[in-house]
C-alpha positions as CSV (number, residue, x, y, z in Angstrom):
1,X,-44.9,27.1,-20.0
2,X,-44.8,28.8,-23.3
3,X,-42.3,27.9,-26.0
4,X,-40.7,31.4,-25.7
5,X,-40.1,31.0,-22.0
6,X,-38.5,27.6,-22.4
7,X,-36.2,29.0,-25.1
8,X,-35.1,31.8,-22.8
9,X,-34.3,29.4,-19.9
10,X,-32.2,27.2,-22.2
11,X,-30.2,30.1,-23.4
12,X,-29.6,31.2,-19.9
13,X,-28.3,27.7,-18.9
14,X,-26.0,27.7,-21.9
15,X,-24.6,31.1,-21.0
16,X,-23.9,30.1,-17.4
17,X,-22.3,26.8,-18.6
18,X,-19.9,28.4,-21.2
19,X,-19.2,31.3,-18.8
20,X,-18.1,28.8,-16.2
21,X,-15.7,27.1,-18.7
22,X,-14.3,30.4,-19.8
23,X,-13.8,31.6,-16.2
24,X,-12.0,28.3,-15.3
25,X,-9.6,28.7,-18.3
26,X,-8.9,32.3,-17.3
27,X,-8.2,31.2,-13.8
28,X,-5.7,28.6,-15.0
29,X,-3.9,31.2,-17.1
30,X,-3.7,33.6,-14.2
31,X,-2.4,31.0,-11.8
32,X,0.2,29.8,-14.3
33,X,1.4,33.4,-14.8
34,X,1.5,33.9,-11.1
35,X,3.5,30.7,-10.7
36,X,6.0,31.6,-13.5
37,X,6.4,35.1,-12.0
38,X,7.1,33.6,-8.6
39,X,9.5,30.9,-9.8
40,X,11.0,32.4,-13.0
41,X,12.2,30.5,-16.1
42,X,14.1,27.3,-15.5
43,X,17.9,27.6,-15.2
44,X,19.8,25.8,-18.0
45,X,23.1,24.1,-17.1
46,X,25.9,24.9,-19.7
47,X,29.6,24.8,-20.1
48,X,31.5,28.0,-20.9
49,X,35.0,29.2,-22.0
50,X,36.4,32.7,-22.3
51,X,37.3,34.0,-25.8
52,X,41.1,34.5,-26.1
53,X,43.7,35.3,-28.8
54,X,45.9,32.5,-30.1
55,X,48.6,32.3,-32.7
56,X,46.9,31.1,-35.8
57,X,48.9,29.7,-38.7
58,X,46.6,29.6,-41.8
59,X,46.8,26.2,-43.4
60,X,45.7,24.7,-46.7
61,X,44.5,21.1,-46.5
62,X,44.5,19.1,-49.7
63,X,44.6,15.5,-50.7
64,X,47.6,13.8,-52.4
65,X,49.0,10.4,-53.4
66,X,52.3,8.7,-52.7
67,X,54.8,7.7,-55.3
68,X,58.2,6.0,-54.9
69,X,61.2,8.1,-55.6
70,X,62.4,5.2,-57.7
71,X,59.8,2.7,-58.9
72,X,59.5,0.7,-62.1
73,X,57.7,-2.3,-63.6
74,X,60.6,-4.6,-64.7
75,X,60.1,-5.9,-68.2
76,X,62.2,-7.8,-70.8
77,X,63.8,-6.1,-73.8
78,X,63.9,-9.3,-75.8
79,X,61.5,-12.3,-76.2
80,X,62.4,-15.6,-74.6
81,X,61.5,-18.6,-72.5
82,X,61.9,-18.1,-68.7
83,X,64.7,-20.5,-67.7
84,X,65.3,-19.5,-64.1
85,X,63.7,-17.1,-61.6
86,X,66.2,-15.8,-59.0
87,X,63.9,-13.8,-56.7
88,X,61.1,-14.3,-54.3
89,X,58.1,-12.0,-54.3
90,X,58.3,-9.2,-51.7
91,X,62.1,-9.6,-51.1
92,X,64.7,-6.9,-51.2
93,X,67.2,-7.0,-54.0
94,X,70.4,-5.1,-54.7
95,X,71.3,-3.0,-57.7
96,X,72.4,-5.1,-60.8
97,X,71.2,-8.4,-59.1
98,X,70.0,-10.9,-61.7
99,X,66.4,-11.7,-61.0
100,X,65.3,-13.6,-64.1
101,X,67.2,-15.6,-66.7
102,X,65.8,-16.3,-70.2
103,X,66.9,-19.3,-72.2
104,X,70.0,-18.2,-74.3
105,X,71.4,-21.5,-75.5
106,X,70.9,-20.8,-79.2
107,X,72.3,-17.3,-78.7
108,X,75.5,-18.6,-77.1
109,X,76.0,-21.0,-80.1
110,X,75.5,-18.1,-82.4
111,X,78.0,-16.1,-80.4
112,X,80.6,-18.9,-80.7
113,X,80.1,-18.9,-84.5
114,X,80.6,-15.1,-84.7
115,X,83.7,-15.3,-82.5
116,X,85.2,-17.8,-84.9
117,X,84.4,-15.6,-87.9
118,X,85.9,-12.6,-86.1
119,X,89.1,-14.5,-85.3
120,X,89.4,-15.6,-89.0
121,X,88.9,-12.0,-90.1
122,X,91.6,-10.9,-87.7
123,X,94.0,-13.5,-89.1
124,X,93.2,-12.5,-92.7
125,X,93.8,-8.8,-91.8
126,X,97.1,-9.5,-90.2
127,X,98.2,-11.5,-93.3
128,X,97.1,-8.6,-95.5
129,X,99.1,-6.2,-93.5
130,X,102.3,-8.3,-94.0
131,X,101.6,-8.6,-97.7
132,X,100.9,-4.8,-98.0
133,X,104.2,-4.1,-96.4
134,X,105.8,-6.3,-99.0
135,X,103.8,-4.5,-101.7
136,X,102.0,-7.8,-102.5
137,X,98.4,-6.4,-102.0
138,X,96.8,-3.0,-102.6
139,X,95.7,-0.5,-100.0
140,X,92.0,-1.2,-100.9
141,X,92.5,-4.9,-100.1
142,X,94.0,-4.0,-96.7
143,X,91.1,-1.6,-96.0
144,X,88.5,-4.2,-97.0
145,X,90.1,-6.7,-94.6
146,X,90.1,-4.1,-91.8
147,X,86.5,-3.3,-92.4
148,X,85.5,-6.9,-92.4
149,X,87.4,-7.4,-89.1
150,X,85.5,-4.5,-87.5
151,X,82.2,-5.8,-88.8
152,X,82.8,-9.3,-87.3
153,X,83.9,-7.8,-84.0
154,X,80.7,-5.6,-83.9
155,X,78.5,-8.7,-84.5
156,X,80.2,-10.4,-81.6
157,X,79.6,-7.5,-79.3
158,X,75.9,-7.3,-80.5
159,X,75.4,-11.0,-79.8
160,X,77.0,-10.6,-76.3
161,X,74.6,-7.7,-75.6
162,X,71.7,-9.9,-76.7
163,X,72.8,-12.6,-74.3
164,X,73.2,-10.0,-71.5
165,X,69.7,-8.8,-72.1
166,X,68.5,-12.3,-71.3
167,X,70.0,-11.9,-67.8
168,X,67.4,-9.5,-66.5
169,X,68.8,-7.4,-63.6
170,X,67.4,-5.0,-60.9
171,X,68.2,-1.5,-62.1
172,X,68.4,-0.2,-58.4
173,X,68.1,-1.5,-54.9
174,X,64.6,-1.9,-53.6
175,X,61.7,-4.2,-52.8
176,X,60.1,-6.5,-55.4
177,X,56.4,-6.9,-55.8
178,X,54.4,-10.0,-56.7
179,X,55.9,-12.1,-59.5
180,X,53.9,-12.0,-62.8
181,X,55.7,-14.9,-64.5
182,X,56.5,-18.6,-64.0
183,X,59.4,-20.8,-65.0
184,X,58.9,-22.1,-68.6
185,X,56.7,-19.2,-69.5
186,X,57.4,-17.3,-72.8
187,X,57.6,-13.6,-72.4
188,X,57.5,-10.9,-75.0
189,X,59.2,-7.5,-74.9
190,X,57.3,-5.2,-72.6
191,X,55.6,-8.0,-70.6
192,X,55.5,-7.1,-66.9
193,X,57.7,-9.4,-64.8
194,X,57.6,-7.8,-61.4
195,X,57.5,-4.3,-59.9
196,X,60.5,-2.8,-58.1
197,X,60.1,0.0,-55.6
198,X,62.7,1.9,-53.6
199,X,60.9,2.9,-50.3
200,X,63.6,4.8,-48.4
201,X,62.1,8.0,-49.7
202,X,58.7,8.6,-51.2
203,X,57.2,11.5,-53.1
204,X,53.7,12.9,-52.3
205,X,52.1,14.6,-55.2
206,X,49.3,17.1,-54.5
207,X,47.7,20.2,-56.2
208,X,46.9,23.6,-54.8
209,X,44.7,26.4,-56.3
210,X,46.6,28.9,-58.4
211,X,45.8,31.8,-56.0
212,X,48.1,30.1,-53.4
213,X,51.1,30.2,-55.8
214,X,52.9,32.8,-53.7
215,X,52.3,30.9,-50.5
216,X,54.4,27.9,-51.3
217,X,58.2,27.7,-51.5
218,X,60.7,24.9,-52.1
219,X,62.1,23.6,-48.8
220,X,58.9,24.3,-46.8
221,X,57.6,21.5,-44.5
222,X,54.2,19.9,-44.9
223,X,52.3,17.5,-42.6
224,X,51.2,14.3,-44.2
225,X,48.6,12.0,-42.7
226,X,47.3,8.6,-43.9
227,X,44.3,6.8,-42.6
228,X,46.4,3.7,-42.4
229,X,48.3,5.4,-39.5
230,X,45.7,7.7,-37.9
231,X,48.0,8.5,-34.9
232,X,51.1,9.4,-37.0
233,X,52.1,12.6,-38.8
234,X,54.8,12.3,-41.5
235,X,56.9,15.4,-42.1
236,X,57.6,16.1,-45.8
237,X,59.6,18.8,-47.5
238,X,58.5,20.5,-50.7
239,X,61.1,19.5,-53.3
240,X,59.6,20.6,-56.6
241,X,57.0,23.1,-57.9
242,X,55.7,22.5,-61.4
243,X,56.5,25.6,-63.6
244,X,53.2,25.2,-65.4
245,X,49.6,25.5,-64.1
246,X,47.1,22.9,-65.4
247,X,44.9,24.9,-67.8
248,X,42.0,22.6,-67.2
249,X,41.8,22.8,-63.4
250,X,43.9,26.0,-62.8
251,X,45.8,24.0,-60.1
252,X,49.5,23.9,-59.4
253,X,51.3,20.5,-59.1
254,X,53.5,20.3,-55.9
255,X,55.9,17.5,-55.0
256,X,57.1,16.9,-51.5
257,X,59.7,14.3,-50.3
258,X,59.2,12.2,-47.2
259,X,61.9,10.2,-45.5
260,X,60.4,6.6,-45.2
261,X,63.2,4.6,-43.6
262,X,60.7,2.5,-41.7
263,X,58.9,1.7,-45.0
264,X,55.5,2.5,-43.5
265,X,54.3,4.5,-46.5
266,X,53.7,2.6,-49.8
267,X,53.4,4.0,-53.3
268,X,49.8,4.6,-54.4
269,X,48.6,5.5,-50.9
270,X,46.0,8.2,-50.5
271,X,47.0,10.9,-48.0
272,X,46.0,14.3,-46.7
273,X,48.4,17.2,-46.7
274,X,48.4,20.2,-44.4
275,X,50.4,23.0,-45.8
276,X,51.0,26.3,-44.0
277,X,50.2,29.3,-46.1
278,X,50.9,33.0,-45.4
279,X,52.1,34.4,-42.1
280,X,51.0,33.5,-38.6
281,X,48.1,35.6,-37.4
282,X,46.8,36.7,-34.0
283,X,43.2,35.4,-34.0
284,X,40.3,35.0,-31.6
285,X,39.4,31.3,-31.4
286,X,36.6,29.2,-29.9
287,X,35.9,25.5,-29.9
288,X,33.8,24.5,-32.9
289,X,31.0,23.3,-30.6
290,X,30.4,26.9,-29.5
291,X,29.2,28.0,-32.9
292,X,25.7,27.3,-34.2
293,X,25.5,27.3,-38.0
294,X,22.1,28.5,-39.4
295,X,20.8,29.5,-42.8
296,X,20.6,33.1,-41.6
297,X,24.1,33.2,-40.1
298,X,26.4,31.8,-37.4
299,X,25.7,32.6,-33.7
300,X,27.1,32.0,-30.3
301,X,25.6,32.6,-26.8
302,X,27.5,35.1,-24.6
303,X,27.1,34.7,-20.9
304,X,26.7,37.9,-18.9
305,X,25.8,38.8,-15.3
306,X,22.8,40.9,-14.5
307,X,20.4,41.6,-11.6
308,X,17.0,40.1,-11.5
309,X,13.8,41.8,-10.3
310,X,14.8,41.2,-6.7
311,X,18.2,42.6,-7.2
312,X,20.0,39.3,-7.0
313,X,22.8,38.6,-9.5
314,X,22.1,36.0,-12.2
315,X,23.7,34.7,-15.3
316,X,21.9,35.0,-18.6
317,X,22.8,33.9,-22.1
318,X,22.4,36.3,-25.1
319,X,22.6,35.1,-28.6
320,X,24.8,37.2,-30.9
321,X,25.9,36.9,-34.5
322,X,29.5,36.2,-35.4
323,X,31.6,36.0,-38.5
324,X,33.7,32.8,-38.5
325,X,37.0,32.2,-40.3
326,X,39.0,29.1,-41.0
327,X,38.5,25.9,-38.9
328,X,41.5,24.0,-37.8
329,X,41.2,20.8,-35.7
330,X,38.7,21.5,-32.9
331,X,39.0,25.3,-33.2
332,X,37.5,27.9,-35.4
333,X,38.7,31.5,-35.9
334,X,36.2,34.3,-35.0
335,X,36.6,37.4,-37.2
336,X,34.0,39.6,-35.6
337,X,30.9,39.7,-33.3
338,X,32.7,39.1,-30.0
339,X,35.8,40.4,-28.2
340,X,38.5,39.0,-26.1
341,X,37.4,38.1,-22.5
342,X,33.7,37.4,-23.5
343,X,32.4,34.2,-21.9
344,X,30.8,32.0,-24.5
345,X,28.7,28.9,-24.1
346,X,30.6,25.9,-25.6
347,X,28.1,23.1,-24.8
348,X,24.4,23.0,-24.0
349,X,23.5,25.9,-26.3
350,X,21.0,23.8,-28.3
351,X,18.5,24.0,-25.4
352,X,18.9,27.8,-25.0
353,X,17.1,30.8,-26.3
354,X,18.3,34.4,-26.0
355,X,17.7,35.8,-22.4
356,X,17.6,32.4,-20.7
357,X,19.1,32.1,-17.2
358,X,22.1,29.7,-17.1
359,X,24.3,28.0,-14.5
360,X,27.9,27.1,-15.3
361,X,29.0,23.4,-15.1
362,X,32.5,22.9,-16.5
363,X,33.0,19.4,-15.3
364,X,33.1,18.2,-19.0
365,X,34.4,20.5,-21.7
366,X,34.6,19.9,-25.4
367,X,38.0,19.5,-27.1
368,X,39.8,22.7,-28.1
369,X,42.9,21.4,-29.8
370,X,44.2,23.0,-33.0
371,X,45.9,19.7,-33.9
372,X,44.0,16.8,-32.4
373,X,45.4,13.3,-32.7
374,X,43.0,10.4,-33.0
375,X,43.3,7.6,-30.5
376,X,44.4,4.4,-32.2
377,X,42.4,1.7,-30.6
């Protein structure tokens, strides 16, 4: 057999082999298409809810901090050695209650000396008055005696005030903090002794952007939440609006007052504040889970009924673009893209593509609460 004939036979065998492989692959594709045509795309199980209008109160959520309506760090006006401590850390005290006594022994002795000098000055003045009436002394002598008496009496009053300052009192009723001093300790003017906070009412300070200036008024209520009490909403009332906007941040300082009779809120706490702004609106709303957020825009899947090739009714999901507004709780406002009555997929949409067949299973629905309350476990 010649070389040319062998080459021809080899090429023929290769052609038959590759033809068989190609034919088998084409047969698989044809059978798969036939199967898919006979059975259709798989049906996806989803949850759905109809789009409806709800009353929507726009709100501004900001952060704030708590401050006691009356709160001070008690200090001493005068230096001295701590003689007695008449309070216990964390206890409640009444207004003008003495809480700390500084050593005033030397001051009292000084006061006694000044009292004696004042009494002597008074006796001298009374004698001068009698002598003046008898024309025995001049008017200037009488005036000098009167001035000396007043000077001595003023020194007595000054020394009494000095002693009083060493009886450190609570300026108002409230709760004391942790003591910063010990008996026998020497304190200087301005040294912190203990903090005093009145907790029956607390202020919450927060800031809002200047463009919301017309949306806030004194007397309006705000909802205050603290992560220390996740299941509790505290109602505050706006009590003051700063007349000046901060030139650095362009924000407006707002102060609200909260009744705190249970003393659950403490000064210095971090809180979140929900403040209603503007008028209530009529808005289309959906659960947040219904919206898919993508770089090219927000979308939802709308469920509609159509007939298949055999004329049987079937549900399909169509992806549409929507414009979303403010989110509040579990809900989000929908500004455009869908209308009231449209049925929208609220869970299971991540396994969908536009045009897929769906079946409805609403056994478990996502939360759709505008003001959800966390469960305190």
